[in-house]
All heavy atoms as a GROMACS GRO file, in nm:
protein
  657
    1MET      N    1   9.151   5.414   4.200
    1MET     CA    2   9.070   5.518   4.260
    1MET      C    3   8.933   5.518   4.191
    1MET      O    4   8.926   5.512   4.069
    1MET     CB    5   9.141   5.652   4.245
    1MET     CG    6   9.085   5.764   4.325
    1MET     SD    7   9.111   5.738   4.502
    1MET     CE    8   9.010   5.863   4.568
    2PRO      N    9   8.827   5.526   4.267
    2PRO     CA   10   8.694   5.525   4.208
    2PRO      C   11   8.663   5.653   4.131
    2PRO      O   12   8.720   5.759   4.158
    2PRO     CB   13   8.601   5.511   4.328
    2PRO     CG   14   8.681   5.543   4.446
    2PRO     CD   15   8.824   5.524   4.412
    3ASN      N   16   8.573   5.640   4.035
    3ASN     CA   17   8.533   5.754   3.953
    3ASN      C   18   8.400   5.814   3.999
    3ASN      O   19   8.375   5.932   3.977
    3ASN     CB   20   8.520   5.713   3.806
    3ASN     CG   21   8.654   5.674   3.748
    3ASN    OD1   22   8.755   5.735   3.782
    3ASN    ND2   23   8.655   5.575   3.662
    4ILE      N   24   8.317   5.733   4.059
    4ILE     CA   25   8.184   5.778   4.100
    4ILE      C   26   8.195   5.857   4.231
    4ILE      O   27   8.273   5.821   4.320
    4ILE     CB   28   8.090   5.658   4.116
    4ILE    CG1   29   8.079   5.585   3.982
    4ILE    CG2   30   7.954   5.699   4.166
    4ILE    CD1   31   8.011   5.451   3.990
    5LYS      N   32   8.116   5.964   4.238
    5LYS     CA   33   8.125   6.055   4.353
    5LYS      C   34   8.096   5.984   4.485
    5LYS      O   35   8.169   6.003   4.584
    5LYS     CB   36   8.027   6.170   4.333
    5LYS     CG   37   8.036   6.277   4.440
    5LYS     CD   38   7.942   6.393   4.410
    5LYS     CE   39   7.954   6.499   4.515
    5LYS     NZ   40   7.863   6.611   4.489
    6SER      N   41   7.995   5.901   4.490
    6SER     CA   42   7.961   5.832   4.614
    6SER      C   43   8.069   5.732   4.653
    6SER      O   44   8.098   5.713   4.772
    6SER     CB   45   7.826   5.761   4.602
    6SER     OG   46   7.830   5.664   4.500
    7ALA      N   47   8.131   5.669   4.554
    7ALA     CA   48   8.240   5.575   4.583
    7ALA      C   49   8.361   5.649   4.638
    7ALA      O   50   8.432   5.599   4.727
    7ALA     CB   51   8.277   5.498   4.457
    8LYS      N   52   8.387   5.769   4.586
    8LYS     CA   53   8.498   5.850   4.639
    8LYS      C   54   8.473   5.885   4.785
    8LYS      O   55   8.564   5.880   4.869
    8LYS     CB   56   8.514   5.978   4.557
    8LYS     CG   57   8.568   5.958   4.418
    8LYS     CD   58   8.576   6.089   4.344
    8LYS     CE   59   8.624   6.070   4.202
    8LYS     NZ   60   8.626   6.196   4.126
    9LYS      N   61   8.348   5.921   4.814
    9LYS     CA   62   8.314   5.955   4.951
    9LYS      C   63   8.330   5.834   5.042
    9LYS      O   64   8.379   5.846   5.154
    9LYS     CB   65   8.171   6.008   4.958
    9LYS     CG   66   8.132   6.052   5.097
    9LYS     CD   67   7.993   6.109   5.104
    9LYS     CE   68   7.960   6.147   5.246
    9LYS     NZ   69   7.823   6.194   5.262
   10ARG      N   70   8.290   5.717   4.996
   10ARG     CA   71   8.303   5.597   5.077
   10ARG      C   72   8.450   5.569   5.111
   10ARG      O   73   8.481   5.526   5.222
   10ARG     CB   74   8.246   5.474   5.005
   10ARG     CG   75   8.097   5.471   4.986
   10ARG     CD   76   8.009   5.480   5.107
   10ARG     NE   77   8.057   5.422   5.229
   10ARG     CZ   78   8.018   5.461   5.350
   10ARG    NH1   79   7.932   5.559   5.366
   10ARG    NH2   80   8.065   5.403   5.458
   11VAL      N   81   8.539   5.593   5.015
   11VAL     CA   82   8.682   5.572   5.040
   11VAL      C   83   8.728   5.663   5.153
   11VAL      O   84   8.799   5.620   5.245
   11VAL     CB   85   8.764   5.596   4.912
   11VAL    CG1   86   8.912   5.605   4.943
   11VAL    CG2   87   8.737   5.488   4.810
   12LEU      N   88   8.687   5.789   5.150
   12LEU     CA   89   8.727   5.884   5.254
   12LEU      C   90   8.668   5.847   5.390
   12LEU      O   91   8.737   5.852   5.493
   12LEU     CB   92   8.684   6.026   5.215
   12LEU     CG   93   8.752   6.085   5.091
   12LEU    CD1   94   8.692   6.221   5.060
   12LEU    CD2   95   8.901   6.096   5.112
   13VAL      N   96   8.540   5.809   5.390
   13VAL     CA   97   8.474   5.774   5.515
   13VAL      C   98   8.537   5.649   5.575
   13VAL      O   99   8.561   5.642   5.695
   13VAL     CB  100   8.322   5.755   5.492
   13VAL    CG1  101   8.255   5.694   5.613
   13VAL    CG2  102   8.257   5.888   5.458
   14ASN      N  103   8.565   5.551   5.489
   14ASN     CA  104   8.627   5.427   5.538
   14ASN      C  105   8.766   5.454   5.595
   14ASN      O  106   8.805   5.392   5.695
   14ASN     CB  107   8.635   5.323   5.426
   14ASN     CG  108   8.500   5.262   5.396
   14ASN    OD1  109   8.410   5.265   5.478
   14ASN    ND2  110   8.486   5.209   5.276
   15LYS      N  111   8.839   5.544   5.534
   15LYS     CA  112   8.972   5.578   5.584
   15LYS      C  113   8.961   5.642   5.722
   15LYS      O  114   9.038   5.609   5.813
   15LYS     CB  115   9.042   5.674   5.488
   15LYS     CG  116   9.186   5.705   5.526
   15LYS     CD  117   9.248   5.812   5.438
   15LYS     CE  118   9.264   5.766   5.296
   15LYS     NZ  119   9.336   5.866   5.213
   16THR      N  120   8.865   5.731   5.739
   16THR     CA  121   8.845   5.798   5.868
   16THR      C  122   8.806   5.698   5.975
   16THR      O  123   8.859   5.699   6.087
   16THR     CB  124   8.736   5.906   5.855
   16THR    OG1  125   8.773   5.996   5.752
   16THR    CG2  126   8.718   5.981   5.985
   17LYS      N  127   8.712   5.609   5.942
   17LYS     CA  128   8.666   5.510   6.039
   17LYS      C  129   8.777   5.412   6.074
   17LYS      O  130   8.790   5.372   6.190
   17LYS     CB  131   8.545   5.434   5.984
   17LYS     CG  132   8.418   5.515   5.985
   17LYS     CD  133   8.300   5.432   5.941
   17LYS     CE  134   8.172   5.511   5.950
   17LYS     NZ  135   8.055   5.430   5.916
   18ALA      N  136   8.857   5.373   5.976
   18ALA     CA  137   8.967   5.280   6.002
   18ALA      C  138   9.068   5.343   6.096
   18ALA      O  139   9.121   5.276   6.186
   18ALA     CB  140   9.033   5.238   5.871
   19ALA      N  141   9.096   5.471   6.077
   19ALA     CA  142   9.191   5.541   6.165
   19ALA      C  143   9.138   5.548   6.307
   19ALA      O  144   9.212   5.525   6.405
   19ALA     CB  145   9.220   5.680   6.111
   20ARG      N  146   9.009   5.577   6.321
   20ARG     CA  147   8.948   5.584   6.454
   20ARG      C  148   8.951   5.447   6.522
   20ARG      O  149   8.987   5.435   6.640
   20ARG     CB  150   8.805   5.634   6.445
   20ARG     CG  151   8.744   5.667   6.581
   20ARG     CD  152   8.595   5.672   6.576
   20ARG     NE  153   8.548   5.534   6.585
   20ARG     CZ  154   8.427   5.492   6.554
   20ARG    NH1  155   8.339   5.575   6.507
   20ARG    NH2  156   8.392   5.367   6.566
   21ASN      N  157   8.914   5.343   6.446
   21ASN     CA  158   8.913   5.208   6.502
   21ASN      C  159   9.052   5.165   6.545
   21ASN      O  160   9.070   5.103   6.650
   21ASN     CB  161   8.856   5.108   6.400
   21ASN     CG  162   8.707   5.124   6.382
   21ASN    OD1  163   8.639   5.182   6.465
   21ASN    ND2  164   8.656   5.074   6.272
   22LYS      N  165   9.152   5.199   6.464
   22LYS     CA  166   9.289   5.160   6.495
   22LYS      C  167   9.335   5.229   6.623
   22LYS      O  168   9.398   5.166   6.709
   22LYS     CB  169   9.382   5.196   6.380
   22LYS     CG  170   9.523   5.147   6.398
   22LYS     CD  171   9.606   5.168   6.273
   22LYS     CE  172   9.744   5.110   6.291
   22LYS     NZ  173   9.827   5.120   6.172
   23ALA      N  174   9.302   5.357   6.638
   23ALA     CA  175   9.342   5.431   6.758
   23ALA      C  176   9.274   5.374   6.882
   23ALA      O  177   9.339   5.355   6.986
   23ALA     CB  178   9.308   5.579   6.741
   24LEU      N  179   9.145   5.346   6.872
   24LEU     CA  180   9.073   5.294   6.988
   24LEU      C  181   9.122   5.154   7.026
   24LEU      O  182   9.136   5.122   7.144
   24LEU     CB  183   8.923   5.290   6.959
   24LEU     CG  184   8.853   5.426   6.949
   24LEU    CD1  185   8.709   5.409   6.907
   24LEU    CD2  186   8.862   5.499   7.081
   25LYS      N  187   9.149   5.071   6.925
   25LYS     CA  188   9.196   4.936   6.953
   25LYS      C  189   9.336   4.938   7.014
   25LYS      O  190   9.367   4.860   7.105
   25LYS     CB  191   9.194   4.852   6.826
   25LYS     CG  192   9.181   4.705   6.851
   25LYS     CD  193   9.122   4.634   6.732
   25LYS     CE  194   9.066   4.502   6.777
   25LYS     NZ  195   8.988   4.433   6.679
   26SER      N  196   9.420   5.028   6.965
   26SER     CA  197   9.555   5.041   7.020
   26SER      C  198   9.548   5.087   7.166
   26SER      O  199   9.620   5.035   7.252
   26SER     CB  200   9.634   5.141   6.936
   26SER     OG  201   9.759   5.164   6.994
   27ASN      N  202   9.461   5.183   7.194
   27ASN     CA  203   9.444   5.232   7.330
   27ASN      C  204   9.393   5.121   7.421
   27ASN      O  205   9.437   5.108   7.535
   27ASN     CB  206   9.347   5.351   7.330
   27ASN     CG  207   9.337   5.416   7.466
   27ASN    OD1  208   9.417   5.390   7.555
   27ASN    ND2  209   9.238   5.500   7.483
   28LEU      N  210   9.301   5.040   7.370
   28LEU     CA  211   9.247   4.929   7.448
   28LEU      C  212   9.358   4.830   7.484
   28LEU      O  213   9.368   4.785   7.598
   28LEU     CB  214   9.136   4.858   7.370
   28LEU     CG  215   9.077   4.734   7.435
   28LEU    CD1  216   9.004   4.771   7.563
   28LEU    CD2  217   8.984   4.662   7.340
   29LYS      N  218   9.443   4.798   7.388
   29LYS     CA  219   9.554   4.705   7.414
   29LYS      C  220   9.648   4.762   7.520
   29LYS      O  221   9.695   4.688   7.608
   29LYS     CB  222   9.631   4.677   7.285
   29LYS     CG  223   9.556   4.590   7.186
   29LYS     CD  224   9.640   4.570   7.061
   29LYS     CE  225   9.561   4.498   6.954
   29LYS     NZ  226   9.641   4.483   6.830
   30THR      N  227   9.674   4.892   7.513
   30THR     CA  228   9.763   4.956   7.611
   30THR      C  229   9.703   4.948   7.750
   30THR      O  230   9.773   4.917   7.847
   30THR     CB  231   9.786   5.103   7.572
   30THR    OG1  232   9.839   5.107   7.439
   30THR    CG2  233   9.881   5.171   7.667
   31VAL      N  234   9.575   4.975   7.760
   31VAL     CA  235   9.508   4.972   7.890
   31VAL      C  236   9.508   4.830   7.947
   31VAL      O  237   9.531   4.810   8.067
   31VAL     CB  238   9.364   5.027   7.877
   31VAL    CG1  239   9.284   5.001   8.002
   31VAL    CG2  240   9.367   5.175   7.848
   32LEU      N  241   9.484   4.731   7.861
   32LEU     CA  242   9.484   4.592   7.908
   32LEU      C  243   9.623   4.550   7.956
   32LEU      O  244   9.637   4.482   8.058
   32LEU     CB  245   9.438   4.498   7.796
   32LEU     CG  246   9.289   4.504   7.762
   32LEU    CD1  247   9.258   4.417   7.642
   32LEU    CD2  248   9.205   4.463   7.880
   33LYS      N  249   9.727   4.594   7.883
   33LYS     CA  250   9.863   4.562   7.926
   33LYS      C  251   9.895   4.625   8.060
   33LYS      O  252   9.955   4.563   8.147
   33LYS     CB  253   9.964   4.610   7.821
   33LYS     CG  254   9.979   4.520   7.703
   33LYS     CD  255  10.088   4.572   7.612
   33LYS     CE  256  10.099   4.488   7.487
   33LYS     NZ  257  10.204   4.537   7.396
   34SER      N  258   9.853   4.749   8.079
   34SER     CA  259   9.882   4.817   8.204
   34SER      C  260   9.805   4.753   8.320
   34SER      O  261   9.857   4.743   8.431
   34SER     CB  262   9.852   4.966   8.195
   34SER     OG  263   9.714   4.987   8.175
   35ALA      N  264   9.682   4.708   8.295
   35ALA     CA  265   9.604   4.642   8.400
   35ALA      C  266   9.669   4.508   8.437
   35ALA      O  267   9.681   4.475   8.556
   35ALA     CB  268   9.461   4.620   8.353
   36ASN      N  269   9.712   4.432   8.336
   36ASN     CA  270   9.779   4.305   8.364
   36ASN      C  271   9.910   4.327   8.439
   36ASN      O  272   9.943   4.252   8.532
   36ASN     CB  273   9.805   4.228   8.234
   36ASN     CG  274   9.680   4.157   8.185
   36ASN    OD1  275   9.602   4.104   8.264
   36ASN    ND2  276   9.661   4.156   8.055
   37ALA      N  277   9.984   4.430   8.401
   37ALA     CA  278  10.110   4.460   8.470
   37ALA      C  279  10.084   4.500   8.615
   37ALA      O  280  10.160   4.461   8.705
   37ALA     CB  281  10.184   4.570   8.396
   38ALA      N  282   9.979   4.577   8.638
   38ALA     CA  283   9.946   4.619   8.774
   38ALA      C  284   9.911   4.498   8.860
   38ALA      O  285   9.950   4.491   8.978
   38ALA     CB  286   9.830   4.718   8.771
   39ILE      N  287   9.840   4.402   8.802
   39ILE     CA  288   9.804   4.282   8.877
   39ILE      C  289   9.928   4.199   8.908
   39ILE      O  290   9.948   4.152   9.020
   39ILE     CB  291   9.700   4.198   8.800
   39ILE    CG1  292   9.565   4.272   8.793
   39ILE    CG2  293   9.680   4.062   8.865
   39ILE    CD1  294   9.465   4.208   8.700
   40GLU      N  295  10.013   4.181   8.806
   40GLU     CA  296  10.132   4.098   8.824
   40GLU      C  297  10.231   4.159   8.922
   40GLU      O  298  10.296   4.088   8.998
   40GLU     CB  299  10.200   4.073   8.689
   40GLU     CG  300  10.122   3.981   8.598
   40GLU     CD  301  10.180   3.972   8.458
   40GLU    OE1  302  10.289   4.029   8.435
   40GLU    OE2  303  10.116   3.910   8.373
   41ASN      N  304  10.243   4.291   8.921
   41ASN     CA  305  10.337   4.359   9.010
   41ASN      C  306  10.277   4.389   9.147
   41ASN      O  307  10.344   4.450   9.231
   41ASN     CB  308  10.386   4.489   8.946
   41ASN     CG  309  10.466   4.462   8.820
   41ASN    OD1  310  10.526   4.357   8.805
   41ASN    ND2  311  10.465   4.558   8.730
   42ASN      N  312  10.151   4.349   9.165
   42ASN     CA  313  10.080   4.372   9.291
   42ASN      C  314  10.083   4.520   9.329
   42ASN      O  315  10.110   4.556   9.444
   42ASN     CB  316  10.140   4.286   9.404
   42ASN     CG  317  10.040   4.259   9.513
   42ASN    OD1  318   9.920   4.284   9.496
   42ASN    ND2  319  10.087   4.209   9.625
   43ALA      N  320  10.054   4.604   9.231
   43ALA     CA  321  10.056   4.749   9.253
   43ALA      C  322   9.939   4.792   9.340
   43ALA      O  323   9.840   4.721   9.355
   43ALA     CB  324  10.050   4.821   9.119
   44ASP      N  325   9.953   4.910   9.398
   44ASP     CA  326   9.847   4.963   9.484
   44ASP      C  327   9.722   4.997   9.405
   44ASP      O  328   9.611   4.988   9.457
   44ASP     CB  329   9.896   5.089   9.556
   44ASP     CG  330  10.011   5.057   9.651
   44ASP    OD1  331  10.021   4.941   9.696
   44ASP    OD2  332  10.090   5.149   9.679
   45ASN      N  333   9.739   5.035   9.279
   45ASN     CA  334   9.625   5.080   9.199
   45ASN      C  335   9.570   4.970   9.107
   45ASN      O  336   9.507   5.000   9.007
   45ASN     CB  337   9.665   5.200   9.114
   45ASN     CG  338   9.772   5.164   9.012
   45ASN    OD1  339   9.836   5.061   9.021
   45ASN    ND2  340   9.790   5.250   8.915
   46LYS      N  341   9.590   4.844   9.142
   46LYS     CA  342   9.548   4.736   9.052
   46LYS      C  343   9.396   4.730   9.038
   46LYS      O  344   9.346   4.703   8.929
   46LYS     CB  345   9.604   4.601   9.096
   46LYS     CG  346   9.561   4.552   9.230
   46LYS     CD  347   9.632   4.424   9.266
   46LYS     CE  348   9.598   4.387   9.409
   46LYS     NZ  349   9.677   4.276   9.455
   47VAL      N  350   9.323   4.759   9.144
   47VAL     CA  351   9.176   4.756   9.136
   47VAL      C  352   9.127   4.866   9.042
   47VAL      O  353   9.040   4.844   8.957
   47VAL     CB  354   9.113   4.770   9.276
   47VAL    CG1  355   8.962   4.779   9.266
   47VAL    CG2  356   9.154   4.654   9.364
   48GLU      N  357   9.185   4.986   9.055
   48GLU     CA  358   9.146   5.096   8.968
   48GLU      C  359   9.184   5.068   8.823
   48GLU      O  360   9.110   5.103   8.730
   48GLU     CB  361   9.209   5.227   9.014
   48GLU     CG  362   9.154   5.280   9.144
   48GLU     CD  363   9.218   5.215   9.266
   48GLU    OE1  364   9.325   5.152   9.250
   48GLU    OE2  365   9.161   5.225   9.375
   49ALA      N  366   9.300   5.006   8.802
   49ALA     CA  367   9.345   4.974   8.667
   49ALA      C  368   9.250   4.875   8.601
   49ALA      O  369   9.216   4.890   8.483
   49ALA     CB  370   9.487   4.919   8.670
   50VAL      N  371   9.207   4.775   8.677
   50VAL     CA  372   9.114   4.676   8.622
   50VAL      C  373   8.978   4.741   8.595
   50VAL      O  374   8.916   4.715   8.492
   50VAL     CB  375   9.100   4.555   8.718
   50VAL    CG1  376   8.985   4.465   8.675
   50VAL    CG2  377   9.231   4.478   8.722
   51ARG      N  378   8.936   4.826   8.685
   51ARG     CA  379   8.807   4.894   8.666
   51ARG      C  380   8.810   4.982   8.540
   51ARG      O  381   8.715   4.983   8.462
   51ARG     CB  382   8.776   4.980   8.789
   51ARG     CG  383   8.633   5.033   8.790
   51ARG     CD  384   8.600   5.103   8.920
   51ARG     NE  385   8.597   5.007   9.030
   51ARG     CZ  386   8.647   5.031   9.151
   51ARG    NH1  387   8.703   5.146   9.178
   51ARG    NH2  388   8.640   4.939   9.246
   52PHE      N  389   8.921   5.051   8.519
   52PHE     CA  390   8.937   5.134   8.399
   52PHE      C  391   8.942   5.048   8.273
   52PHE      O  392   8.884   5.082   8.170
   52PHE     CB  393   9.063   5.219   8.411
   52PHE     CG  394   9.082   5.318   8.300
   52PHE    CD1  395   8.995   5.425   8.285
   52PHE    CD2  396   9.185   5.303   8.209
   52PHE    CE1  397   9.012   5.516   8.182
   52PHE    CE2  398   9.203   5.393   8.106
   52PHE     CZ  399   9.116   5.500   8.093
   53ALA      N  400   9.010   4.934   8.281
   53ALA     CA  401   9.019   4.843   8.166
   53ALA      C  402   8.882   4.788   8.131
   53ALA      O  403   8.847   4.779   8.012
   53ALA     CB  404   9.117   4.729   8.196
   54VAL      N  405   8.803   4.753   8.231
   54VAL     CA  406   8.668   4.702   8.205
   54VAL      C  407   8.583   4.809   8.138
   54VAL      O  408   8.506   4.781   8.045
   54VAL     CB  409   8.603   4.653   8.336
   54VAL    CG1  410   8.454   4.629   8.318
   54VAL    CG2  411   8.671   4.526   8.384
   55LYS      N  412   8.600   4.934   8.182
   55LYS     CA  413   8.526   5.044   8.121
   55LYS      C  414   8.565   5.059   7.973
   55LYS      O  415   8.478   5.075   7.886
   55LYS     CB  416   8.557   5.174   8.196
   55LYS     CG  417   8.490   5.296   8.140
   55LYS     CD  418   8.529   5.420   8.220
   55LYS     CE  419   8.473   5.545   8.157
   55LYS     NZ  420   8.517   5.665   8.225
   56LYS      N  421   8.695   5.051   7.944
   56LYS     CA  422   8.742   5.062   7.805
   56LYS      C  423   8.694   4.945   7.720
   56LYS      O  424   8.661   4.962   7.602
   56LYS     CB  425   8.894   5.071   7.801
   56LYS     CG  426   8.948   5.204   7.846
   56LYS     CD  427   8.907   5.313   7.751
   56LYS     CE  428   8.968   5.446   7.786
   56LYS     NZ  429   8.927   5.553   7.696
   57ILE      N  430   8.689   4.825   7.778
   57ILE     CA  431   8.638   4.709   7.706
   57ILE      C  432   8.492   4.730   7.670
   57ILE      O  433   8.450   4.702   7.557
   57ILE     CB  434   8.657   4.580   7.789
   57ILE    CG1  435   8.805   4.545   7.799
   57ILE    CG2  436   8.580   4.464   7.728
   57ILE    CD1  437   8.836   4.434   7.898
   58ASP      N  438   8.414   4.780   7.765
   58ASP     CA  439   8.272   4.806   7.738
   58ASP      C  440   8.255   4.912   7.629
   58ASP      O  441   8.167   4.900   7.543
   58ASP     CB  442   8.201   4.851   7.865
   58ASP     CG  443   8.178   4.736   7.962
   58ASP    OD1  444   8.173   4.620   7.917
   58ASP    OD2  445   8.167   4.762   8.084
   59GLN      N  446   8.338   5.014   7.632
   59GLN     CA  447   8.330   5.117   7.528
   59GLN      C  448   8.364   5.061   7.392
   59GLN      O  449   8.298   5.092   7.292
   59GLN     CB  450   8.424   5.233   7.562
   59GLN     CG  451   8.375   5.319   7.676
   59GLN     CD  452   8.474   5.428   7.714
   59GLN    OE1  453   8.590   5.425   7.672
   59GLN    NE2  454   8.430   5.523   7.795
   60ALA      N  455   8.468   4.977   7.385
   60ALA     CA  456   8.507   4.916   7.258
   60ALA      C  457   8.396   4.825   7.206
   60ALA      O  458   8.369   4.820   7.086
   60ALA     CB  459   8.636   4.838   7.274
   61CYS      N  460   8.330   4.756   7.296
   61CYS     CA  461   8.220   4.668   7.257
   61CYS      C  462   8.103   4.749   7.203
   61CYS      O  463   8.042   4.712   7.102
   61CYS     CB  464   8.176   4.584   7.377
   61CYS     SG  465   8.050   4.462   7.339
   62SER      N  466   8.074   4.861   7.265
   62SER     CA  467   7.962   4.944   7.219
   62SER      C  468   7.991   5.009   7.084
   62SER      O  469   7.899   5.037   7.007
   62SER     CB  470   7.928   5.051   7.322
   62SER     OG  471   8.029   5.148   7.327
   63LYS      N  472   8.119   5.034   7.055
   63LYS     CA  473   8.157   5.093   6.926
   63LYS      C  474   8.167   4.988   6.816
   63LYS      O  475   8.190   5.021   6.700
   63LYS     CB  476   8.293   5.163   6.937
   63LYS     CG  477   8.297   5.277   7.034
   63LYS     CD  478   8.221   5.395   6.983
   63LYS     CE  479   8.238   5.512   7.078
   63LYS     NZ  480   8.148   5.621   7.046
   64GLY      N  481   8.157   4.860   6.853
   64GLY     CA  482   8.163   4.754   6.753
   64GLY      C  483   8.304   4.705   6.726
   64GLY      O  484   8.326   4.632   6.630
   65LEU      N  485   8.400   4.742   6.810
   65LEU     CA  486   8.537   4.695   6.791
   65LEU      C  487   8.554   4.552   6.841
   65LEU      O  488   8.638   4.478   6.790
   65LEU     CB  489   8.636   4.785   6.865
   65LEU     CG  490   8.653   4.925   6.808
   65LEU    CD1  491   8.746   5.005   6.897
   65LEU    CD2  492   8.708   4.918   6.668
   66LEU      N  493   8.478   4.516   6.943
   66LEU     CA  494   8.485   4.383   7.000
   66LEU      C  495   8.347   4.319   6.997
   66LEU      O  496   8.246   4.388   7.017
   66LEU     CB  497   8.532   4.387   7.145
   66LEU     CG  498   8.674   4.430   7.174
   66LEU    CD1  499   8.696   4.436   7.325
   66LEU    CD2  500   8.773   4.338   7.111
   67HIS      N  501   8.343   4.189   6.975
   67HIS     CA  502   8.218   4.115   6.988
   67HIS      C  503   8.182   4.107   7.135
   67HIS      O  504   8.271   4.110   7.221
   67HIS     CB  505   8.238   3.974   6.929
   67HIS     CG  506   8.111   3.897   6.917
   67HIS    ND1  507   8.064   3.818   7.019
   67HIS    CD2  508   8.022   3.887   6.815
   67HIS    CE1  509   7.950   3.762   6.980
   67HIS    NE2  510   7.922   3.803   6.856
   68LYS      N  511   8.053   4.098   7.165
   68LYS     CA  512   8.012   4.101   7.306
   68LYS      C  513   8.068   3.983   7.384
   68LYS      O  514   8.104   3.998   7.501
   68LYS     CB  515   7.860   4.106   7.317
   68LYS     CG  516   7.788   3.986   7.264
   68LYS     CD  517   7.638   3.998   7.285
   68LYS     CE  518   7.571   3.868   7.241
   68LYS     NZ  519   7.430   3.868   7.279
   69ASN      N  520   8.082   3.867   7.321
   69ASN     CA  521   8.138   3.752   7.392
   69ASN      C  522   8.287   3.771   7.416
   69ASN      O  523   8.340   3.729   7.520
   69ASN     CB  524   8.115   3.624   7.313
   69ASN     CG  525   7.968   3.584   7.311
   69ASN    OD1  526   7.887   3.639   7.385
   69ASN    ND2  527   7.933   3.490   7.226
   70CYS      N  528   8.357   3.833   7.322
   70CYS     CA  529   8.499   3.861   7.339
   70CYS      C  530   8.518   3.960   7.453
   70CYS      O  531   8.608   3.944   7.536
   70CYS     CB  532   8.557   3.918   7.210
   70CYS     SG  533   8.731   3.959   7.219
   71ALA      N  534   8.433   4.060   7.460
   71ALA     CA  535   8.441   4.158   7.568
   71ALA      C  536   8.415   4.091   7.702
   71ALA      O  537   8.488   4.116   7.800
   71ALA     CB  538   8.341   4.271   7.544
   72ALA      N  539   8.316   4.004   7.707
   72ALA     CA  540   8.284   3.935   7.832
   72ALA      C  541   8.400   3.846   7.874
   72ALA      O  542   8.433   3.837   7.994
   72ALA     CB  543   8.157   3.852   7.815
   73ARG      N  544   8.463   3.779   7.778
   73ARG     CA  545   8.576   3.692   7.808
   73ARG      C  546   8.694   3.772   7.864
   73ARG      O  547   8.756   3.733   7.963
   73ARG     CB  548   8.617   3.615   7.683
   73ARG     CG  549   8.726   3.513   7.708
   73ARG     CD  550   8.759   3.433   7.584
   73ARG     NE  551   8.819   3.517   7.482
   73ARG     CZ  552   8.764   3.545   7.363
   73ARG    NH1  553   8.646   3.497   7.331
   73ARG    NH2  554   8.828   3.621   7.276
   74LYS      N  555   8.724   3.885   7.802
   74LYS     CA  556   8.835   3.968   7.848
   74LYS      C  557   8.809   4.020   7.990
   74LYS      O  558   8.899   4.021   8.075
   74LYS     CB  559   8.859   4.084   7.752
   74LYS     CG  560   8.924   4.042   7.621
   74LYS     CD  561   8.951   4.162   7.533
   74LYS     CE  562   9.008   4.125   7.400
   74LYS     NZ  563   9.138   4.059   7.406
   75LYS      N  564   8.687   4.065   8.016
   75LYS     CA  565   8.653   4.114   8.149
   75LYS      C  566   8.662   4.002   8.253
   75LYS      O  567   8.713   4.022   8.363
   75LYS     CB  568   8.513   4.175   8.150
   75LYS     CG  569   8.502   4.303   8.072
   75LYS     CD  570   8.372   4.375   8.095
   75LYS     CE  571   8.255   4.300   8.036
   75LYS     NZ  572   8.129   4.379   8.044
   76SER      N  573   8.617   3.884   8.215
   76SER     CA  574   8.622   3.770   8.306
   76SER      C  575   8.766   3.732   8.337
   76SER      O  576   8.800   3.705   8.453
   76SER     CB  577   8.548   3.652   8.244
   76SER     OG  578   8.562   3.538   8.324
   77GLN      N  579   8.852   3.731   8.236
   77GLN     CA  580   8.992   3.696   8.258
   77GLN      C  581   9.059   3.795   8.351
   77GLN      O  582   9.136   3.755   8.441
   77GLN     CB  583   9.066   3.691   8.123
   77GLN     CG  584   9.030   3.571   8.038
   77GLN     CD  585   9.088   3.580   7.898
   77GLN    OE1  586   9.130   3.687   7.854
   77GLN    NE2  587   9.087   3.469   7.827
   78LEU      N  588   9.031   3.923   8.333
   78LEU     CA  589   9.089   4.025   8.422
   78LEU      C  590   9.041   4.005   8.566
   78LEU      O  591   9.119   4.015   8.660
   78LEU     CB  592   9.052   4.165   8.374
   78LEU     CG  593   9.139   4.228   8.268
   78LEU    CD1  594   9.083   4.363   8.227
   78LEU    CD2  595   9.281   4.244   8.317
   79THR      N  596   8.912   3.979   8.581
   79THR     CA  597   8.855   3.962   8.715
   79THR      C  598   8.914   3.840   8.785
   79THR      O  599   8.945   3.846   8.904
   79THR     CB  600   8.702   3.950   8.705
   79THR    OG1  601   8.651   4.061   8.632
   79THR    CG2  602   8.638   3.948   8.842
   80VAL      N  603   8.929   3.731   8.710
   80VAL     CA  604   8.986   3.610   8.768
   80VAL      C  605   9.130   3.636   8.814
   80VAL      O  606   9.170   3.595   8.923
   80VAL     CB  607   8.979   3.493   8.667
   80VAL    CG1  608   9.067   3.378   8.710
   80VAL    CG2  609   8.836   3.447   8.650
   81LYS      N  610   9.208   3.706   8.732
   81LYS     CA  611   9.347   3.738   8.770
   81LYS      C  612   9.351   3.826   8.894
   81LYS      O  613   9.434   3.806   8.983
   81LYS     CB  614   9.419   3.810   8.655
   81LYS     CG  615   9.465   3.720   8.544
   81LYS     CD  616   9.540   3.800   8.441
   81LYS     CE  617   9.578   3.715   8.322
   81LYS     NZ  618   9.647   3.793   8.219
   82LEU      N  619   9.261   3.924   8.898
   82LEU     CA  620   9.258   4.015   9.012
   82LEU      C  621   9.220   3.940   9.139
   82LEU      O  622   9.282   3.959   9.245
   82LEU     CB  623   9.159   4.130   8.987
   82LEU     CG  624   9.147   4.233   9.097
   82LEU    CD1  625   9.280   4.308   9.114
   82LEU    CD2  626   9.037   4.331   9.065
   83ASN      N  627   9.119   3.854   9.132
   83ASN     CA  628   9.076   3.778   9.249
   83ASN      C  629   9.186   3.682   9.296
   83ASN      O  630   9.204   3.662   9.417
   83ASN     CB  631   8.947   3.702   9.221
   83ASN     CG  632   8.829   3.795   9.206
   83ASN    OD1  633   8.832   3.908   9.250
   83ASN    ND2  634   8.724   3.748   9.140
   84ALA      N  635   9.258   3.622   9.202
   84ALA     CA  636   9.366   3.532   9.239
   84ALA      C  637   9.480   3.610   9.307
   84ALA      O  638   9.543   3.560   9.401
   84ALA     CB  639   9.419   3.460   9.116
   85ALA      N  640   9.505   3.733   9.262
   85ALA     CA  641   9.611   3.815   9.321
   85ALA      C  642   9.571   3.859   9.463
   85ALA      O  643   9.658   3.874   9.550
   85ALA     CB  644   9.640   3.936   9.234
   86ASN      N  645   9.443   3.883   9.483
   86ASN     CA  646   9.397   3.928   9.614
   86ASN      C  647   9.387   3.814   9.715
   86ASN      O  648   9.390   3.837   9.834
   86ASN     CB  649   9.261   3.998   9.604
   86ASN     CG  650   9.272   4.135   9.542
   86ASN    OD1  651   9.378   4.197   9.546
   86ASN    ND2  652   9.165   4.184   9.483
   87ALA      N  653   9.373   3.692   9.666
   87ALA     CA  654   9.356   3.578   9.755
   87ALA      C  655   9.485   3.532   9.819
   87ALA      O  656   9.591   3.577   9.795
   87ALA     CB  657   9.295   3.459   9.679
   0.00000   0.00000   0.00000
């Protein structure tokens, strides 16, 4: 445990940020799984699920959880799957 006051504060801040990042990343994974499941099961709400997943990917990218190229790749993969399911 650090002795310096600013180092103690950094430990607390890092713990808070790590918890927030973990929650957001977990939520993102859940949304992606549900979007993929909707596409595979040919559900009625697959377009809305993909649209919501793309929104969550963009939010994660803006928060710094995902690199912009990773976000673009994930969105592209979802779109390709959706288009293949609709064709």
